[in-house]
BAFI-3210 file (N, C-alpha, C; in Angstrom, 3 decimals, decimal comma, padded with zeros to 6 digits):
// residues 199
n [1|2|3|4|5|6|7|8|9|10|11|12|13|14|15|16|17|18|19|20|21|22|23|24|25|26|27|28|29|30|31|32|33|34|35|36|37|38|39|40|41|42|43|44|45|46|47|48|49|50|51|52|53|54|55|56|57|58|59|60|61|62|63|64|65|66|67|68|69|70|71|72|73|74|75|76|77|78|79|80|81|82|83|84|85|86|87|88|89|90|91|92|93|94|95|96|97|98|99|100|101|102|103|104|105|106|107|108|109|110|111|112|113|114|115|116|117|118|119|120|121|122|123|124|125|126|127|128|129|130|131|132|133|134|135|136|137|138|139|140|141|142|143|144|145|146|147|148|149|150|151|152|153|154|155|156|157|158|159|160|161|162|163|164|165|166|167|168|169|170|171|172|173|174|175|176|177|178|179|180|181|182|183|184|185|186|187|188|189|190|191|192|193|194|195|196|197|198|199]
n.u [009,182|007,225|007,244|004,775|004,682|001,890|002,029|000,635|000,696|000,013|000,904|001,844|004,457|007,360|007,920|008,538|008,608|007,346|006,653|006,468|009,367|009,590|008,086|010,278|012,384|011,321|010,759|013,845|014,252|013,092|014,356|016,855|016,085|015,840|013,499|011,795|010,907|008,525|007,675|005,177|003,885|000,380|-000,166|000,256|-001,655|-004,726|-007,360|-010,299|-013,087|-015,036|-016,202|-016,182|-014,310|-013,247|-013,933|-014,289|-013,957|-011,804|-010,152|-007,559|-007,045|-007,273|-005,154|-003,341|-004,185|-003,893|-001,265|-001,472|-002,638|-000,443|001,404|002,964|002,960|001,684|001,999|000,664|001,581|001,239|000,285|-001,090|-003,700|-005,395|-006,184|-006,968|-006,463|-004,587|-006,893|-006,257|-005,428|-007,751|-008,910|-007,973|-008,378|-011,312|-011,425|-009,987|-012,228|-013,867|-012,714|-014,268|-016,086|-014,823|-013,914|-011,843|-011,887|-012,492|-013,847|-012,735|-011,262|-009,679|-007,595|-007,085|-004,337|-002,443|-000,396|-000,522|000,869|001,517|002,677|003,227|003,343|002,513|000,502|-000,345|-003,113|-004,157|-002,805|-003,389|-005,992|-005,836|-004,559|-006,698|-008,637|-007,654|-007,227|-009,726|-010,054|-009,319|-006,852|-003,632|-002,613|001,201|002,386|003,435|003,263|002,869|004,485|005,562|006,242|005,103|006,132|007,027|004,640|002,462|004,629|006,481|008,081|008,980|009,003|010,865|012,634|014,497|017,527|018,533|017,088|014,954|016,047|014,186|012,063|013,558|013,669|011,158|010,485|012,038|010,974|008,657|009,311|010,271|009,083|006,687|007,584|008,024|005,563|004,410|005,776|005,289|002,389|002,793|003,558|001,917|-001,208|-004,404|-006,778|-009,987|-012,739|-015,306|-017,515|-016,985|-018,611]
n.v [-008,045|-007,789|-006,885|-005,670|-004,947|-003,793|-003,179|-000,798|-000,548|000,252|-001,927|-005,188|-007,105|-007,975|-005,238|-001,673|000,320|003,435|003,888|000,508|001,378|003,264|001,848|000,066|001,642|002,395|000,054|-000,840|001,279|-000,172|-002,449|-001,639|-000,805|-002,896|-004,444|-007,265|-007,995|-007,897|-007,412|-006,930|-007,003|-006,125|-006,370|-008,766|-010,712|-012,355|-010,647|-009,934|-008,033|-006,489|-006,947|-008,926|-011,264|-013,815|-013,871|-015,973|-018,322|-018,109|-016,218|-014,258|-012,483|-013,432|-014,861|-012,956|-011,324|-013,915|-012,587|-010,166|-010,898|-011,606|-010,169|-007,197|-004,777|-002,588|-001,443|000,291|001,001|003,386|004,923|008,114|008,881|011,308|012,554|010,204|007,241|004,518|002,045|-000,548|-000,019|000,925|-001,325|-002,859|-001,541|-001,877|-004,213|-004,661|-003,597|-005,705|-006,896|-005,136|-006,641|-008,628|-010,146|-010,679|-012,946|-011,274|-008,582|-007,289|-005,859|-007,566|-006,313|-004,246|-004,236|-004,039|-001,807|000,458|001,870|004,494|004,882|007,150|007,954|011,153|012,576|014,772|014,681|012,402|010,878|011,204|010,244|007,436|006,771|007,558|005,575|003,067|003,756|004,065|001,064|-000,442|-000,361|001,299|004,270|006,036|009,098|011,072|009,293|008,919|008,922|010,501|011,645|013,898|015,554|018,321|020,904|020,325|018,503|016,071|013,907|010,718|009,374|007,639|008,171|009,966|011,240|011,196|010,198|013,188|014,997|015,847|013,618|011,541|011,931|012,126|009,398|008,079|009,495|008,051|005,213|004,952|006,100|004,585|001,843|002,160|002,754|000,154|-001,620|-001,022|-001,251|-004,379|-004,983|-003,737|-004,568|-003,053|-002,015|-005,081|-005,067|-005,568|-004,890|-005,468|-008,372]
n.w [011,014|008,755|005,913|003,052|-000,632|-002,652|-006,088|-008,396|-010,922|-013,880|-015,630|-016,725|-015,506|-017,887|-018,004|-017,596|-014,901|-012,822|-010,746|-009,705|-009,172|-007,505|-005,228|-004,842|-003,836|-001,276|000,248|000,282|002,321|004,333|004,081|005,229|007,786|009,136|008,536|006,701|003,601|000,275|-002,841|-004,872|-008,080|-009,168|-011,477|-012,760|-011,535|-012,101|-010,954|-010,025|-011,047|-007,940|-004,801|-003,014|-000,366|-002,180|-005,554|-007,030|-010,498|-011,170|-009,720|-008,496|-006,343|-003,626|-003,331|-003,255|-001,210|001,002|000,953|002,367|004,433|005,653|006,347|008,312|007,200|005,150|001,755|-000,927|-004,405|-006,210|-009,538|-010,641|-012,553|-014,192|-011,816|-009,776|-008,711|-009,865|-012,444|-011,463|-008,672|-007,487|-008,054|-006,383|-003,612|-003,730|-003,027|-000,841|000,582|001,447|003,974|005,506|007,026|008,367|011,169|014,115|017,121|018,897|018,046|016,372|013,232|010,760|009,573|011,771|013,360|011,419|009,398|007,044|004,177|001,749|-001,822|-004,729|-007,754|-009,963|-008,975|-006,127|-004,914|-005,285|-004,004|-001,391|-001,382|-001,623|001,003|002,558|001,444|002,745|005,529|006,297|005,273|007,682|008,230|009,876|009,540|010,254|010,474|007,969|006,265|003,479|000,535|-002,687|-006,167|-008,037|-010,087|-012,165|-013,279|-016,212|-017,543|-019,101|-017,859|-016,854|-013,433|-013,297|-014,914|-014,252|-013,873|-011,084|-007,595|-006,674|-003,826|-002,053|-002,311|-001,735|001,080|001,943|001,904|003,325|006,021|005,795|005,906|008,244|010,136|009,539|009,972|013,077|013,688|013,232|015,031|017,592|017,544|017,250|019,562|021,516|020,746|019,576|021,249|022,567|020,630|020,776|023,227|027,033|028,579]
ca.u [008,579|007,096|006,464|004,391|004,231|001,385|002,451|-000,677|001,145|-001,190|001,862|002,606|006,139|008,881|007,445|009,770|007,237|008,241|005,346|007,206|010,637|009,380|008,025|011,426|013,306|010,614|011,119|014,823|014,231|012,445|015,493|017,815|015,822|015,576|012,595|012,135|009,323|008,228|006,931|004,342|002,876|-000,917|-001,282|000,441|-002,801|-006,417|-007,808|-012,051|-013,853|-016,315|-016,398|-016,030|-013,034|-013,313|-014,843|-014,628|-014,241|-010,197|-009,986|-006,287|-006,909|-007,066|-003,751|-003,054|-004,774|-002,814|-000,178|-001,793|-003,226|000,823|002,261|002,307|003,082|001,211|002,983|000,110|002,324|000,248|000,672|-002,261|-004,086|-006,865|-006,741|-007,377|-005,172|-004,731|-007,851|-005,644|-005,300|-009,316|-009,936|-007,678|-009,121|-012,488|-011,431|-009,796|-013,657|-014,697|-012,333|-015,146|-016,991|-014,290|-013,534|-011,689|-012,722|-013,039|-014,892|-011,389|-011,112|-008,372|-006,450|-006,585|-002,891|-001,562|-000,132|-000,484|001,465|001,176|004,042|002,630|003,809|002,025|-000,365|-000,315|-004,178|-004,294|-001,759|-004,393|-007,252|-005,829|-003,820|-007,741|-009,389|-006,535|-007,556|-011,358|-010,458|-008,839|-005,273|-003,270|-001,316|001,506|002,662|003,972|003,083|002,437|005,417|005,240|006,405|004,798|007,028|006,633|003,147|002,496|005,880|006,119|009,279|008,465|010,300|012,226|013,522|015,299|019,137|018,987|016,186|015,234|016,349|012,612|011,508|014,228|013,519|009,605|010,620|012,628|010,434|007,537|009,753|010,956|007,728|005,576|007,969|008,024|003,999|003,782|006,478|004,247|001,123|003,090|003,674|000,452|-002,213|-005,643|-008,111|-011,267|-014,003|-016,186|-017,658|-017,282|-020,682]
ca.v [-007,039|-008,338|-005,468|-006,015|-003,632|-004,205|-002,056|-001,113|000,144|-000,640|-002,900|-006,469|-007,372|-006,918|-004,099|-000,565|001,099|004,028|002,923|000,134|001,869|004,162|000,455|-000,711|003,210|002,323|-001,565|-000,691|001,702|-001,595|-003,656|-000,935|-000,604|-004,390|-005,516|-008,047|-007,607|-008,594|-006,165|-007,650|-006,049|-006,506|-006,480|-010,170|-011,520|-012,269|-009,706|-009,928|-006,871|-006,674|-006,651|-010,186|-011,943|-014,569|-014,024|-017,060|-018,572|-017,990|-014,980|-014,358|-011,722|-014,953|-015,363|-011,612|-011,235|-014,203|-011,835|-009,328|-010,762|-012,241|-008,662|-006,239|-003,382|-002,915|-000,617|000,375|002,216|003,224|005,826|008,605|009,355|012,300|013,009|009,353|006,118|003,832|001,439|-001,282|000,336|000,681|-002,844|-003,539|-000,924|-002,191|-005,363|-004,813|-003,045|-006,970|-006,907|-004,814|-008,281|-009,629|-009,784|-011,470|-013,293|-009,789|-007,831|-005,899|-006,118|-008,343|-005,102|-003,091|-004,149|-003,834|-000,380|000,971|003,331|004,962|005,461|007,912|008,765|011,731|013,616|014,783|014,860|011,414|009,907|011,701|009,960|006,673|006,699|007,747|004,662|002,975|003,703|003,468|-000,177|-000,435|-000,013|002,330|005,025|007,003|010,269|010,993|007,311|009,337|009,474|010,790|012,352|014,778|016,473|019,635|020,718|020,241|017,921|014,722|013,188|009,728|009,292|006,453|008,447|010,982|011,109|010,771|010,686|014,161|015,075|015,672|012,176|010,730|012,644|011,580|007,867|008,108|009,480|007,202|004,415|005,142|006,011|003,153|000,535|002,362|002,118|-001,592|-002,319|-000,710|-002,260|-005,502|-005,183|-003,345|-004,530|-002,423|-003,236|-005,198|-003,950|-005,923|-004,580|-006,733|-008,552]
ca.w [010,774|007,241|004,554|001,602|-001,313|-003,787|-007,006|-009,012|-012,093|-015,173|-016,788|-016,136|-015,456|-016,699|-018,455|-016,529|-014,438|-012,133|-009,633|-008,844|-008,982|-005,650|-004,442|-004,234|-003,005|-000,028|000,568|000,389|003,265|005,040|004,457|005,788|008,910|009,681|007,858|005,493|002,285|-000,809|-004,223|-005,811|-009,098|-008,871|-012,526|-013,077|-011,608|-012,357|-009,900|-010,421|-010,033|-006,970|-002,782|-001,991|-000,620|-003,549|-006,795|-007,883|-011,519|-011,551|-009,199|-007,922|-005,455|-002,609|-003,066|-002,477|000,479|002,054|001,135|002,700|006,084|006,765|006,525|009,320|006,921|003,527|001,216|-001,740|-005,184|-007,636|-010,516|-010,203|-013,771|-014,093|-010,343|-009,845|-008,569|-011,136|-012,156|-010,816|-007,664|-007,345|-007,927|-004,662|-003,101|-003,819|-002,681|000,720|001,373|002,165|005,161|006,796|007,411|008,822|012,261|015,330|018,210|019,993|017,057|015,923|011,707|010,764|009,480|012,881|013,687|010,021|009,032|005,829|003,825|000,488|-002,930|-005,672|-008,664|-010,422|-008,219|-004,847|-004,285|-005,463|-002,802|-000,202|-001,336|-001,529|001,850|003,750|001,622|003,531|006,721|005,905|005,442|009,081|008,374|010,636|008,921|010,433|010,239|007,089|005,416|002,034|-000,545|-003,645|-006,884|-009,077|-010,971|-012,973|-014,129|-017,754|-017,853|-019,264|-017,586|-015,550|-012,236|-013,209|-016,248|-013,618|-013,641|-009,616|-006,951|-005,408|-002,209|-001,097|-002,524|-000,819|002,626|002,162|001,433|004,451|007,307|005,451|006,061|010,077|011,115|009,463|011,014|014,148|014,845|013,150|015,912|018,435|017,388|017,077|021,178|021,890|019,632|019,985|022,529|021,842|019,772|021,580|024,898|027,536|028,773]
c.u [008,621|006,329|005,812|004,374|003,468|001,078|001,357|-000,814|-000,140|-000,397|002,421|003,974|006,099|008,533|007,860|007,958|007,760|007,196|006,343|008,802|010,554|009,555|009,311|012,528|012,478|010,947|012,515|014,988|014,154|013,710|016,528|017,305|015,455|014,137|012,437|010,743|009,336|007,235|006,212|003,466|001,270|-001,607|-000,890|-000,315|-004,303|-007,225|-009,241|-012,367|-014,747|-015,822|-016,039|-013,973|-012,541|-014,898|-015,141|-013,892|-012,538|-009,601|-008,792|-006,215|-006,723|-005,875|-002,630|-003,349|-004,369|-001,695|-000,658|-002,179|-001,653|002,090|001,578|002,589|002,820|001,566|001,899|000,960|001,072|000,447|-000,735|-002,328|-005,600|-006,866|-007,158|-006,456|-005,713|-006,186|-007,374|-005,746|-007,048|-009,489|-009,066|-008,072|-010,407|-012,195|-010,951|-011,033|-014,027|-013,783|-013,382|-016,039|-016,348|-013,156|-012,769|-012,653|-013,306|-013,680|-013,876|-011,527|-009,932|-007,390|-006,118|-004,793|-002,015|-001,590|000,097|000,521|001,253|002,328|002,984|003,118|002,677|000,839|-000,314|-001,931|-004,469|-003,861|-002,814|-005,565|-007,203|-005,502|-005,457|-008,681|-008,894|-007,014|-008,992|-011,385|-009,839|-007,711|-004,970|-002,308|-000,328|001,797|003,245|003,901|002,255|003,977|004,880|005,944|006,022|005,173|006,665|005,227|003,443|004,034|006,033|007,302|008,965|009,747|011,372|012,787|014,577|016,575|019,354|017,319|016,094|015,093|015,015|011,978|012,293|014,190|012,415|010,160|011,165|011,761|009,008|008,116|010,158|009,474|006,656|005,938|007,832|006,318|003,947|004,724|005,465|003,177|001,333|003,175|002,358|-000,478|-003,617|-006,064|-009,162|-011,983|-015,092|-016,640|-017,902|-018,387|-020,229]
c.v [-007,512|-006,615|-006,456|-004,674|-004,235|-002,938|-002,050|-000,278|-000,423|-001,714|-003,985|-006,372|-007,875|-005,893|-002,632|000,044|001,952|004,142|001,883|000,235|002,784|003,060|000,417|000,249|002,692|000,980|-001,428|000,270|000,749|-001,998|-003,320|-000,756|-001,930|-004,943|-005,989|-007,642|-008,601|-007,333|-007,187|-006,819|-006,823|-007,108|-008,039|-011,102|-010,925|-012,013|-009,181|-008,514|-007,526|-006,743|-007,855|-010,322|-013,003|-014,732|-014,788|-017,359|-017,789|-016,930|-015,313|-013,468|-012,917|-014,995|-014,140|-011,066|-012,259|-013,643|-010,791|-009,523|-011,474|-011,065|-008,152|-004,721|-003,831|-001,824|-000,632|001,864|001,913|004,670|006,892|009,505|010,248|012,569|011,424|008,289|005,078|002,905|000,030|-001,520|000,125|-000,032|-003,142|-003,150|-001,462|-003,440|-006,045|-004,087|-004,718|-007,446|-006,094|-005,623|-009,056|-009,473|-010,887|-012,040|-012,185|-008,563|-006,846|-006,186|-006,813|-007,553|-004,133|-003,094|-004,138|-002,251|-000,299|001,966|003,590|005,571|005,635|008,058|009,135|013,221|013,314|014,468|013,277|010,467|010,354|010,718|008,193|006,013|006,685|006,351|003,939|002,656|002,920|001,828|-000,763|-000,455|001,242|002,722|006,140|007,912|010,614|009,887|007,364|009,184|009,584|011,371|013,042|015,270|018,301|019,830|021,267|019,421|016,223|013,470|011,873|009,689|008,471|006,554|009,809|010,540|010,425|011,398|012,319|014,075|015,266|014,215|011,381|010,848|011,978|010,156|007,108|007,874|008,743|005,874|003,897|005,169|004,549|002,013|001,197|002,140|000,399|-001,966|-002,032|-001,816|-003,644|-006,066|-005,088|-003,127|-003,645|-003,158|-003,676|-004,546|-004,597|-005,509|-005,856|-007,127|-008,550]
c.w [009,381|006,731|003,256|000,901|-002,732|-004,815|-007,794|-010,727|-013,095|-016,073|-016,053|-016,297|-016,947|-017,315|-017,189|-015,857|-012,915|-010,947|-008,888|-008,642|-007,636|-004,791|-003,879|-003,680|-001,600|000,900|000,928|002,011|004,239|005,510|005,461|007,127|009,845|008,884|006,333|004,627|001,060|-001,648|-004,562|-006,908|-009,233|-009,830|-013,170|-012,756|-011,661|-011,298|-010,317|-009,497|-009,023|-005,427|-002,631|-001,636|-001,701|-004,307|-007,221|-009,032|-011,859|-010,425|-008,830|-006,864|-003,520|-002,157|-002,447|-001,469|001,443|002,139|002,149|004,409|006,869|006,606|007,748|008,734|005,403|002,956|-000,283|-002,764|-006,130|-008,654|-010,041|-011,912|-013,637|-012,741|-009,821|-009,653|-009,556|-011,614|-011,589|-009,115|-007,077|-007,214|-006,301|-003,662|-002,203|-003,178|-001,400|001,693|001,794|003,307|006,181|007,290|008,155|010,053|012,758|015,829|018,936|018,944|016,229|013,974|011,864|010,200|010,489|013,271|012,750|010,188|007,740|005,164|002,017|-000,564|-003,930|-006,675|-009,596|-010,114|-006,999|-004,078|-004,043|-004,283|-001,907|-000,003|-001,180|-000,546|003,483|003,343|003,055|005,124|006,820|006,016|006,986|008,727|009,251|009,892|009,818|010,052|008,890|006,631|004,376|001,935|-002,121|-004,573|-008,113|-010,205|-011,533|-013,482|-015,694|-018,135|-018,182|-019,102|-016,404|-014,570|-012,879|-014,193|-015,246|-013,221|-011,993|-008,928|-006,296|-004,313|-001,255|-001,648|-001,294|000,677|002,939|002,045|002,834|005,902|007,104|006,334|007,836|010,535|010,774|010,361|012,541|014,660|014,379|014,395|017,389|018,630|017,399|018,777|021,846|021,534|020,117|020,430|021,618|021,144|020,859|022,977|025,747|028,174|030,577]
res [m|r|a|l|s|l|v|c|t|l|h|a|s|p|a|s|s|s|s|h|l|l|a|e|q|v|m|a|q|f|r|d|l|g|a|d|g|e|v|v|r|v|a|d|f|d|v|r|p|g|v|e|l|d|m|g|q|g|d|q|w|p|q|l|r|a|k|v|m|g|a|d|i|v|l|i|a|t|p|i|w|l|g|h|a|s|s|v|c|q|r|v|l|e|r|l|d|a|e|l|s|e|n|d|d|e|g|r|l|l|t|y|n|k|v|a|a|v|a|v|v|g|n|e|d|g|a|h|k|v|s|t|a|l|s|d|a|g|f|s|l|a|p|g|a|v|t|y|w|a|g|e|a|q|q|g|t|d|y|q|d|l|d|a|t|p|d|s|v|a|s|t|t|h|t|l|a|v|n|t|l|h|l|a|r|q|l|a|r|n|p|y|p|p|s|l|k|a|a]
***
């Protein structure tokens, strides 16, 4: 099993990022369970706005899409600002919209046998918005496929500045990892049936 994390912090490397930290913690869980993986910071790439597979003019989304297509599990990690995923995350979701026009020989979306998960810092409702968008793009989500840290209301502490990972976040992250990897293994053995009706 191969996992890919697309970190949608607004900051390019090497700036510190709470979203990146939480993504790394999820990927560590995947590795402990026997999956390998890669963490990619989307802000390090020139991802053009649009809803096509390739927007041309130096667009680097095709490089990231190739990583998505090569993964069994895709984790989206993002901060939430004003109740919404980051603008970088929104761009990733818009680019994934192009997958709705990409089918295999049996009519299935190319994302059908891929499993998605979400890691969010900042706002619980925003986490659910991102997971819904991934489902709409053809990814499957296991129960408990979202982990997040929202902190206390009106506080200014970043997740990366905590002295230790809160037990509730660690538990939720573990549940995300075990359930997501379980579903990915099931789909690898038993893919979804053809979407085209037999003649």
